[in-house]
C-alpha positions in Angstrom: -4.8 105.5 196.5 -1.7 106.1 194.4 -1.0 106.2 190.7 1.1 103.0 191.1 -1.9 101.2 192.8 -4.2 102.2 190.0 -1.7 101.2 187.3 -1.3 97.8 188.9 -5.0 97.3 189.7 -6.2 98.2 186.2 -3.2 96.5 184.5 -2.3 99.7 182.7 0.6 99.6 180.2 2.8 102.5 179.0 1.4 104.4 176.0 3.6 105.7 173.2 2.4 109.3 173.7 3.2 109.1 177.5 1.1 108.0 180.5 -0.5 104.6 180.9 -3.5 103.0 179.3 -5.7 99.9 178.9 -8.4 99.3 176.3 -11.6 98.5 178.0 -14.1 98.4 175.1 -14.0 97.8 171.3 -17.3 97.8 169.5 -18.1 94.5 167.7 -19.9 96.6 165.0 -17.6 97.7 162.3 -17.5 99.7 159.1 -18.3 98.0 155.8 -15.8 97.9 152.9 -17.6 100.8 151.1 -16.7 103.4 153.8 -14.1 105.7 152.3 -12.9 107.4 155.5 -12.3 104.2 157.5 -11.2 100.8 156.3 -13.4 97.8 156.4 -13.4 96.2 159.8 -12.8 99.4 161.8 -14.8 99.4 165.0 -17.5 102.0 165.5 -16.1 102.9 168.9 -13.4 102.2 171.4 -12.7 103.2 175.0 -9.6 103.2 177.3 -8.5 104.0 180.8 -5.7 106.6 180.7 -3.6 107.7 183.6 -1.1 110.5 183.7 1.2 111.3 186.6 2.3 114.8 187.8 5.3 116.0 185.9 4.5 113.7 182.9 2.7 114.6 179.7 0.8 113.0 176.9 2.7 114.2 173.8 0.9 116.2 171.0 -0.6 113.8 168.5 -3.7 113.5 166.4 -6.1 110.9 165.2 -8.8 110.7 162.5 -11.7 110.4 165.0 -13.4 112.5 167.7 -12.2 111.7 171.2 -14.2 112.3 174.4 -12.2 112.5 177.6 -14.0 111.5 180.9 -12.7 112.4 184.3 -12.7 109.6 186.9 -10.3 110.4 189.8 -7.4 112.5 190.9 -6.1 116.0 189.9 -7.3 118.2 187.1 -6.0 117.4 183.7 -5.4 119.9 180.9 -6.0 118.7 177.4 -4.1 121.0 175.1 -5.5 121.2 171.5 -4.4 122.9 168.3 -6.9 123.0 165.5 -5.9 122.5 161.9 -6.1 126.3 161.5 -3.7 126.8 164.4 -6.1 127.8 167.1 -5.1 126.7 170.6 -7.5 125.7 173.4 -6.9 124.3 176.9 -9.7 122.0 178.0 -9.7 121.4 181.8 -11.0 117.9 182.7 -11.7 117.2 186.3 -14.2 117.9 189.0 -16.4 121.0 188.5 -15.5 122.2 192.1 -12.0 122.7 190.7 -13.3 124.8 187.8 -13.2 121.9 185.4 -15.6 119.8 183.4 -16.2 116.1 183.7 -16.0 115.6 179.9 -14.2 117.3 177.0 -14.2 116.6 173.3 -11.3 116.8 171.0 -12.6 117.0 167.4 -11.1 114.7 164.7 -8.0 116.1 163.1 -7.0 118.4 166.0 -3.5 118.0 167.5 -3.8 117.3 171.2 -1.8 116.2 174.3 -2.3 116.5 178.0 -0.6 117.5 181.2 -1.7 117.7 184.8 -2.5 121.2 186.2 -0.3 120.2 189.2 3.4 119.3 188.7 3.6 117.5 192.1 5.1 114.0 191.4 2.5 112.2 193.6 -0.5 113.8 191.8 -2.2 112.0 189.0 -5.4 112.0 186.9 -7.3 108.9 185.9 -9.5 109.5 182.9 -11.3 107.5 180.2 -11.1 108.2 176.5 -13.8 107.2 174.1 -13.0 107.3 170.3 -15.6 107.1 167.5 -15.0 105.8 164.9 -12.9 103.4 166.9 -9.2 104.0 167.6 -6.6 102.3 165.4 -2.8 102.9 165.6 -2.8 103.3 161.8 -4.6 106.7 162.3 -2.2 107.8 165.1 0.3 110.6 164.2 2.9 111.9 166.6 5.3 114.3 165.0 8.6 115.5 166.3 8.9 118.7 168.4 10.8 120.2 165.5 7.9 119.5 163.0 5.3 120.9 165.3 7.3 124.0 165.9 7.5 124.5 162.1 3.8 124.0 161.8 2.8 126.2 164.8 5.6 128.5 165.8 3.1 130.7 167.7 2.6 127.9 170.2 6.2 127.3 171.0 5.8 127.3 174.8 3.1 124.7 174.9 4.8 122.5 172.2 8.0 122.5 174.2 6.0 121.7 177.3 4.3 118.6 176.0 6.8 117.1 173.5 10.3 115.8 173.9 13.4 117.0 172.2 13.8 115.7 168.6 15.9 112.6 169.2 13.3 111.1 171.6 11.0 110.0 168.8 11.6 107.5 166.0 10.3 109.5 163.0 9.9 106.4 160.9 7.6 104.7 163.4 5.1 107.5 163.7 5.4 108.8 160.1 5.3 112.5 160.9 9.0 113.5 161.1 
């Protein structure tokens, strides 16, 4: 099984942060108009398939909800996180026989991105991501490499590994430039 087979079989589409995805679940239950953190109509939970190939990355970004990563198939994946206080952690998602865990949680408000442990172009990881409260692109922030380096200069190596040079992103689209 190859990444391209999975992309085609699951009808995955390119994701703005990198990799490929498809939403598989959106809760019919939603928040009422009185909720102050999430607008009326926001789903309680959402889920996607997410595939990342060797040599690619999911760029550092953040959302307003917790996100649980679930390993399904392929090579180990490293979810890189930076807390609001600037603490870095690498969560290894994969099979326990590879020194990984099947699931990892990124708390709401943490910056995070992902890369494969392997850089071989034919390697890939297929995971699922569950977000609660449900994902909405209005909560998605993906700053430029320059902005992240200003915020977290102590993490320069990882920021440069999983972001693109400044002119790659349209700062107006993602609102974080």
